[in-house]
C-alpha positions as CSV (number, residue, x, y, z in Angstrom):
1,X,-30.2,68.8,-58.7
2,X,-32.5,70.6,-61.1
3,X,-31.3,72.3,-64.3
4,X,-32.9,75.5,-63.0
5,X,-30.6,75.6,-60.0
6,X,-27.6,74.7,-62.1
7,X,-28.4,77.6,-64.5
8,X,-28.8,80.1,-61.6
9,X,-25.5,79.1,-60.0
10,X,-23.8,79.6,-63.4
11,X,-25.6,83.0,-63.6
12,X,-24.4,83.9,-60.1
13,X,-20.8,83.2,-61.1
14,X,-21.1,85.2,-64.3
15,X,-22.6,88.1,-62.3
16,X,-19.7,87.9,-59.9
17,X,-17.2,88.0,-62.7
18,X,-18.9,91.0,-64.4
19,X,-18.9,93.0,-61.1
20,X,-15.3,92.1,-60.5
21,X,-14.4,93.5,-64.0
22,X,-16.3,96.7,-63.1
23,X,-14.3,96.9,-59.9
24,X,-11.1,96.4,-61.9
25,X,-12.0,99.3,-64.2
26,X,-12.9,101.6,-61.3
27,X,-9.6,100.9,-59.6
28,X,-7.7,102.2,-62.6
29,X,-9.2,105.7,-62.3
30,X,-9.8,105.9,-58.6
31,X,-6.7,104.1,-57.2
32,X,-4.3,104.5,-60.0
33,X,-3.8,100.7,-60.3
34,X,-2.8,99.0,-63.5
35,X,-5.5,97.6,-65.8
36,X,-4.9,94.0,-64.8
37,X,-5.4,94.7,-61.0
38,X,-6.8,92.0,-58.8
39,X,-9.2,92.1,-55.9
40,X,-6.1,91.6,-53.6
41,X,-4.5,94.6,-55.2
42,X,-7.6,96.7,-54.7
43,X,-8.0,95.6,-51.1
44,X,-4.4,96.5,-50.3
45,X,-4.6,99.9,-52.0
46,X,-7.7,100.8,-50.0
47,X,-6.2,99.7,-46.7
48,X,-8.1,96.4,-46.1
49,X,-6.4,93.7,-44.0
50,X,-4.6,90.7,-45.4
51,X,-5.6,88.8,-42.2
52,X,-9.1,87.3,-41.9
53,X,-11.4,88.3,-39.0
54,X,-14.7,86.8,-37.9
55,X,-18.2,87.8,-36.8
56,X,-20.5,85.2,-35.2
57,X,-24.2,85.6,-35.3
58,X,-27.6,83.8,-35.5
59,X,-28.8,86.4,-38.0
60,X,-28.4,86.3,-41.7
61,X,-26.1,89.1,-42.7
62,X,-25.4,90.5,-46.1
63,X,-24.4,93.9,-44.8
64,X,-23.8,95.5,-41.4
65,X,-26.0,98.4,-40.2
66,X,-24.7,100.0,-37.0
67,X,-28.0,101.6,-36.4
68,X,-29.4,98.1,-35.7
69,X,-26.6,97.1,-33.4
70,X,-27.0,96.8,-29.7
71,X,-26.5,100.2,-28.1
72,X,-25.5,98.4,-24.8
73,X,-22.6,96.5,-26.4
74,X,-19.1,97.0,-25.0
75,X,-18.6,99.9,-27.4
76,X,-22.1,100.8,-28.3
77,X,-23.3,100.5,-31.9
78,X,-20.0,99.3,-33.3
79,X,-19.4,96.4,-35.8
80,X,-17.7,93.7,-33.7
81,X,-15.1,91.3,-35.1
82,X,-12.6,89.0,-33.6
83,X,-9.3,87.6,-34.9
84,X,-10.2,84.1,-33.5
85,X,-12.7,81.9,-35.2
86,X,-13.2,79.8,-32.1
87,X,-14.2,83.0,-30.2
88,X,-16.7,83.9,-32.9
89,X,-18.2,80.4,-33.0
90,X,-18.4,79.6,-29.3
91,X,-19.3,83.0,-27.9
92,X,-21.5,84.6,-30.6
93,X,-22.6,82.1,-33.3
94,X,-24.7,79.8,-31.1
95,X,-28.2,79.9,-29.7
96,X,-26.6,79.1,-26.3
97,X,-23.9,81.7,-26.7
98,X,-23.3,84.0,-23.7
99,X,-23.8,87.1,-25.8
100,X,-27.3,86.0,-27.0
101,X,-28.3,84.6,-23.6
102,X,-27.5,87.9,-21.8
103,X,-29.5,89.9,-24.4
104,X,-32.5,87.6,-23.9
105,X,-32.3,87.8,-20.1
106,X,-32.0,91.6,-20.2
107,X,-35.2,91.7,-22.3
108,X,-37.0,89.4,-19.9
109,X,-35.8,91.3,-16.8
110,X,-37.3,94.5,-18.2
111,X,-40.8,93.0,-18.5
112,X,-43.3,94.2,-15.9
113,X,-44.7,90.7,-15.5
114,X,-41.9,88.7,-14.0
115,X,-44.0,85.5,-14.3
116,X,-43.7,85.7,-18.1
117,X,-40.0,86.1,-17.8
118,X,-39.8,83.1,-15.5
119,X,-41.9,81.0,-17.8
120,X,-39.4,81.1,-20.6
121,X,-39.8,84.5,-22.3
122,X,-36.0,84.7,-22.9
123,X,-36.0,81.4,-24.7
124,X,-39.0,82.5,-26.9
125,X,-37.2,85.8,-27.7
126,X,-34.2,83.8,-28.9
127,X,-36.4,81.6,-31.1
128,X,-38.1,84.6,-32.6
129,X,-34.9,86.6,-33.0
130,X,-32.8,84.0,-34.8
131,X,-32.5,83.5,-38.5
132,X,-30.3,80.4,-38.3
133,X,-28.6,78.1,-35.9
134,X,-25.3,79.9,-35.9
135,X,-23.0,81.3,-38.6
136,X,-19.5,82.6,-38.5
137,X,-18.7,85.3,-41.2
138,X,-15.0,85.5,-42.2
139,X,-14.3,89.2,-43.0
140,X,-11.7,91.5,-44.2
141,X,-11.6,94.8,-42.4
142,X,-10.1,98.3,-42.9
143,X,-8.9,99.5,-39.5
144,X,-8.1,103.1,-40.5
145,X,-7.0,105.3,-37.6
146,X,-7.3,102.7,-34.8
147,X,-7.0,103.3,-31.1
148,X,-5.8,100.3,-29.0
149,X,-7.3,100.5,-25.5
150,X,-5.8,97.1,-24.4
151,X,-4.0,96.8,-21.1
152,X,-0.6,96.5,-22.7
153,X,-1.3,99.0,-25.5
154,X,1.5,101.4,-26.5
155,X,-1.0,103.9,-27.8
156,X,-0.9,107.3,-26.2
157,X,-3.1,110.3,-26.9
158,X,-1.5,113.7,-27.3
159,X,-3.0,116.1,-24.6
160,X,0.0,118.4,-24.6
161,X,-1.1,122.0,-24.1
162,X,-1.1,124.5,-26.9
163,X,0.6,127.9,-26.6
164,X,-0.2,131.1,-28.4
165,X,2.4,133.3,-30.0
166,X,3.0,135.1,-26.7
167,X,3.8,131.8,-25.0
168,X,0.6,131.7,-23.1
169,X,-1.0,128.3,-22.5
170,X,-4.3,127.9,-24.4
171,X,-5.5,124.4,-23.2
172,X,-8.9,124.6,-24.9
173,X,-7.2,124.6,-28.2
174,X,-5.8,121.1,-27.7
175,X,-7.8,119.3,-30.4
176,X,-8.2,116.0,-28.6
177,X,-9.4,117.6,-25.4
178,X,-11.7,119.9,-27.3
179,X,-13.2,117.0,-29.3
180,X,-14.0,115.1,-26.0
181,X,-15.7,118.1,-24.4
182,X,-17.6,118.9,-27.6
183,X,-18.7,115.3,-28.0
184,X,-19.9,115.1,-24.4
185,X,-21.8,118.4,-24.7
186,X,-23.6,117.2,-27.9
187,X,-24.5,113.8,-26.5
188,X,-25.7,115.1,-23.2
189,X,-28.7,116.5,-25.0
190,X,-29.0,113.4,-27.2
191,X,-28.9,110.9,-24.3
192,X,-30.1,113.0,-21.4
193,X,-27.2,113.1,-19.0
194,X,-25.6,116.0,-17.1
195,X,-22.8,117.5,-19.1
196,X,-21.3,119.5,-16.2
197,X,-21.1,116.4,-14.0
198,X,-19.7,114.2,-16.8
199,X,-17.1,116.9,-17.7
200,X,-16.0,117.4,-14.1
201,X,-15.2,113.7,-13.8
202,X,-12.8,113.7,-16.7
203,X,-9.1,113.2,-15.7
204,X,-6.7,116.1,-15.8
205,X,-5.4,114.8,-19.1
206,X,-1.7,115.7,-19.7
207,X,1.2,115.1,-22.1
208,X,0.9,111.8,-24.0
209,X,-1.9,110.1,-22.0
210,X,-2.2,106.3,-22.3
211,X,-5.3,105.2,-24.3
212,X,-6.1,102.5,-21.8
213,X,-6.3,105.2,-19.0
214,X,-8.6,107.3,-21.1
215,X,-10.9,104.3,-21.7
216,X,-10.9,103.5,-18.0
217,X,-11.7,107.1,-17.1
218,X,-14.7,107.3,-19.5
219,X,-16.1,103.9,-18.3
220,X,-15.8,105.0,-14.7
221,X,-17.6,108.3,-15.3
222,X,-20.8,107.7,-13.3
223,X,-22.6,110.6,-15.0
224,X,-22.7,108.5,-18.1
225,X,-24.7,105.9,-16.3
226,X,-27.7,108.1,-16.6
227,X,-27.4,108.2,-20.4
228,X,-30.2,106.4,-22.2
229,X,-32.0,106.3,-25.5
230,X,-35.6,106.6,-26.3
231,X,-36.2,102.9,-25.7
232,X,-34.8,103.1,-22.2
233,X,-31.6,101.3,-23.1
234,X,-28.3,102.3,-21.4
235,X,-26.3,104.4,-23.8
236,X,-23.1,105.0,-21.8
237,X,-21.0,102.8,-24.1
238,X,-22.4,104.4,-27.2
239,X,-21.4,107.8,-25.7
240,X,-17.9,106.5,-25.4
241,X,-17.9,105.1,-29.0
242,X,-19.1,108.5,-30.3
243,X,-16.3,110.3,-28.3
244,X,-13.7,108.1,-30.0
245,X,-15.3,108.7,-33.4
246,X,-15.4,112.5,-32.8
247,X,-11.7,112.3,-31.9
248,X,-11.0,111.0,-35.4
249,X,-10.7,107.3,-34.8
250,X,-12.2,104.8,-37.2
251,X,-12.0,101.7,-35.0
252,X,-10.9,100.5,-31.5
253,X,-8.9,97.4,-30.6
254,X,-9.2,95.6,-27.3
255,X,-7.7,92.5,-25.9
256,X,-10.6,90.2,-25.2
257,X,-8.7,88.0,-22.8
258,X,-8.1,90.9,-20.5
259,X,-11.6,92.3,-20.7
260,X,-13.7,89.2,-20.7
261,X,-11.8,86.7,-18.5
262,X,-14.5,84.2,-18.0
263,X,-15.9,84.4,-21.5
264,X,-12.4,83.7,-23.0
265,X,-11.5,80.6,-20.9
266,X,-9.8,78.2,-23.2
267,X,-9.4,80.8,-26.0
268,X,-6.0,82.4,-25.9
269,X,-4.5,85.6,-27.3
270,X,-7.6,87.1,-28.9
271,X,-8.3,90.7,-29.9
272,X,-11.7,92.3,-30.7
273,X,-11.9,95.1,-33.2
274,X,-14.8,97.5,-33.1
275,X,-15.4,99.1,-36.5
276,X,-17.5,102.3,-36.8
277,X,-18.2,102.5,-40.6
278,X,-19.7,99.5,-42.3
279,X,-17.9,100.4,-45.5
280,X,-14.8,99.2,-43.7
281,X,-16.0,95.6,-43.6
282,X,-16.0,93.2,-46.5
283,X,-16.2,89.6,-47.4
284,X,-12.8,88.1,-48.3
285,X,-14.4,87.4,-51.7
286,X,-15.7,90.9,-52.2
287,X,-14.9,92.8,-55.3
288,X,-13.3,95.6,-53.4
289,X,-14.7,98.2,-55.7
290,X,-13.3,101.6,-54.7
291,X,-16.5,103.2,-55.8
292,X,-18.4,101.3,-53.2
293,X,-15.9,102.2,-50.5
294,X,-16.1,105.9,-50.7
295,X,-13.0,106.5,-52.9
296,X,-13.3,109.3,-55.5
297,X,-16.0,111.5,-56.9
298,X,-19.5,110.0,-57.0
299,X,-18.5,107.2,-54.7
300,X,-20.8,105.7,-52.0
301,X,-20.0,104.2,-48.6
302,X,-21.6,100.7,-49.1
303,X,-22.1,98.4,-46.1
304,X,-22.8,95.4,-48.4
305,X,-20.3,92.6,-47.7
306,X,-19.8,92.0,-51.4
307,X,-20.4,95.8,-52.2
308,X,-22.4,95.0,-55.3
309,X,-23.4,98.1,-57.2
310,X,-26.3,96.3,-58.8
311,X,-27.7,95.2,-55.4
312,X,-27.5,98.8,-54.2
313,X,-29.2,100.2,-57.3
314,X,-32.1,97.8,-57.3
315,X,-32.4,97.1,-53.6
316,X,-36.0,96.3,-52.8
317,X,-36.9,96.2,-56.4
318,X,-35.0,93.4,-58.2
319,X,-33.3,90.4,-56.6
320,X,-29.6,89.8,-57.1
321,X,-28.4,86.7,-58.8
322,X,-27.6,85.2,-55.4
323,X,-31.1,86.0,-54.1
324,X,-32.6,84.5,-57.2
325,X,-30.6,81.3,-56.7
326,X,-31.7,81.1,-53.0
327,X,-35.3,81.6,-53.9
328,X,-35.0,78.7,-56.4
329,X,-33.2,76.3,-54.0
330,X,-35.6,77.1,-51.2
331,X,-38.1,74.7,-52.9
332,X,-35.8,71.8,-52.4
333,X,-37.1,69.6,-49.7
334,X,-35.3,68.1,-46.7
335,X,-35.2,64.6,-48.2
336,X,-33.4,66.0,-51.3
337,X,-31.0,67.9,-49.1
338,X,-30.1,64.8,-47.2
339,X,-29.5,63.0,-50.5
340,X,-26.9,65.8,-51.3
341,X,-25.1,65.0,-48.1
342,X,-26.4,67.5,-45.6
343,X,-28.3,65.6,-42.9
344,X,-28.5,68.4,-40.4
345,X,-31.9,69.5,-39.2
346,X,-33.4,72.4,-41.1
347,X,-30.8,72.1,-43.8
348,X,-32.8,74.3,-46.2
349,X,-33.3,77.2,-43.8
350,X,-31.1,80.2,-44.6
351,X,-28.5,80.9,-47.1
352,X,-25.6,79.5,-45.0
353,X,-27.2,76.0,-44.8
354,X,-28.1,76.1,-48.5
355,X,-24.5,76.9,-49.3
356,X,-23.4,74.1,-47.0
357,X,-25.7,71.7,-48.9
358,X,-24.2,72.7,-52.2
359,X,-20.7,72.3,-50.9
360,X,-21.1,69.1,-49.0
361,X,-20.6,66.7,-51.9
362,X,-18.0,67.1,-54.7
363,X,-20.4,65.5,-57.1
364,X,-23.0,68.1,-56.4
365,X,-20.6,70.9,-57.0
366,X,-19.6,69.3,-60.3
367,X,-23.2,68.9,-61.3
368,X,-24.1,72.5,-60.5
369,X,-21.2,73.9,-62.5
370,X,-21.4,71.5,-65.3
371,X,-17.8,71.9,-66.7
372,X,-17.6,75.7,-65.9
373,X,-15.0,77.7,-64.0
374,X,-14.8,75.4,-61.1
375,X,-14.1,72.3,-63.2
376,X,-11.3,74.3,-65.0
377,X,-9.9,75.2,-61.6
378,X,-9.9,71.5,-60.6
379,X,-12.1,72.3,-57.6
380,X,-14.0,69.9,-55.4
381,X,-16.2,70.8,-52.4
382,X,-16.3,73.1,-50.5
383,X,-16.4,75.8,-53.1
384,X,-19.5,78.0,-52.8
385,X,-19.7,78.1,-49.0
386,X,-21.5,81.4,-48.6
387,X,-20.2,82.6,-52.0
388,X,-22.7,85.5,-52.6
389,X,-23.4,86.4,-49.0
390,X,-19.9,86.6,-47.6
391,X,-18.2,83.2,-47.6
392,X,-20.2,81.8,-44.7
393,X,-19.2,79.0,-42.3
394,X,-21.3,76.8,-40.1
395,X,-20.4,77.8,-36.6
396,X,-18.9,74.4,-35.8
397,X,-16.7,74.4,-38.9
398,X,-15.2,77.7,-37.8
399,X,-13.6,76.2,-34.8
400,X,-12.8,72.9,-36.5
401,X,-10.8,74.1,-39.4
402,X,-9.1,77.3,-40.4
403,X,-9.3,76.2,-44.1
404,X,-12.7,77.4,-45.0
405,X,-12.5,77.6,-48.8
406,X,-10.7,76.1,-51.7
407,X,-7.6,78.4,-52.0
408,X,-6.7,77.3,-55.5
409,X,-10.2,78.3,-56.7
410,X,-10.2,81.6,-55.0
411,X,-6.7,82.5,-56.4
412,X,-7.8,81.6,-59.9
413,X,-11.1,83.5,-59.5
414,X,-9.3,86.6,-58.3
415,X,-6.6,86.4,-60.9
416,X,-3.8,86.0,-58.4
């Protein structure tokens, strides 16, 4: 491996350490944590999960942008994560995944010339759309005020009537009900559906109404079937997402086995979480800088998985240390990649495969670091699997093993 690559890996680790120190300092003033706070301390203080969640994709992701999400998804332009790595790998991180196949077929079906669709337009769309052959992104999430709409959910929504001082019922002042109507009214203009017809089909909500019943009622509202965006995509599910957000929820939980019976065959006890704000999604190796998560004066709501202030400041102008490393390694040819232990086709395409190449052989990791932090931690491969882009996994590895990183190294790196 070239000295240039080794130097840039070392630079990447130094850059990570500096940014983590910055996050530690910010946590003292913004979160009131002690000076020796760790990333785990910061994550906990900001409400991020201890559990690991997963997102499968054939796109290279360094940050989530809901505006680019599929408006026709189950809950519109949400950020979708699962608590089961097998679900993420099999159903979303494959070119043959049901999710990607349906998207491709829908695009083909909308074409005027059906002969083009029949001749393989869907397959061509997948080839043009993909950045890689399948990646699972382990994630830490901040659920915030979450609504559980699963079949066995215990969540109820308060629709109790409000009374004035004279004891008269003033139903319109029930905040949840008001928020639903206000959201529908606003979105009727945005997505071109009939507000009166949509409003008339709402249930007569009362007392503590089950969240699952509300979700069923909204999804059965045929007035929303007319909702569409400027591209002609069906927007009914996005309308529902915005209703939940307007009601004050930050995320929605759903039991995937109940909702997607066929899709989940052989995958048990799995929940999907749909996150609205990208600042509530991080890599498990993120710095958890409160300034990048909207905490305190002058903060920003960064969607970057590592939430790197430098990357935000120079975005589009100056490459990060990780980008610089990737640009250097991209010159390594397939023969060299195979010599390093990665014999998969297209091993040098995309950051995930590059990280996989680096992590394949312990000798390579040792050569790259050259006696640095990893050697001190006693670490062999895999060590850098997706280090700067979110601790990536090959889609097959996600289902094969839950141990996706060297725990001793991560603990030492985070000061645990």
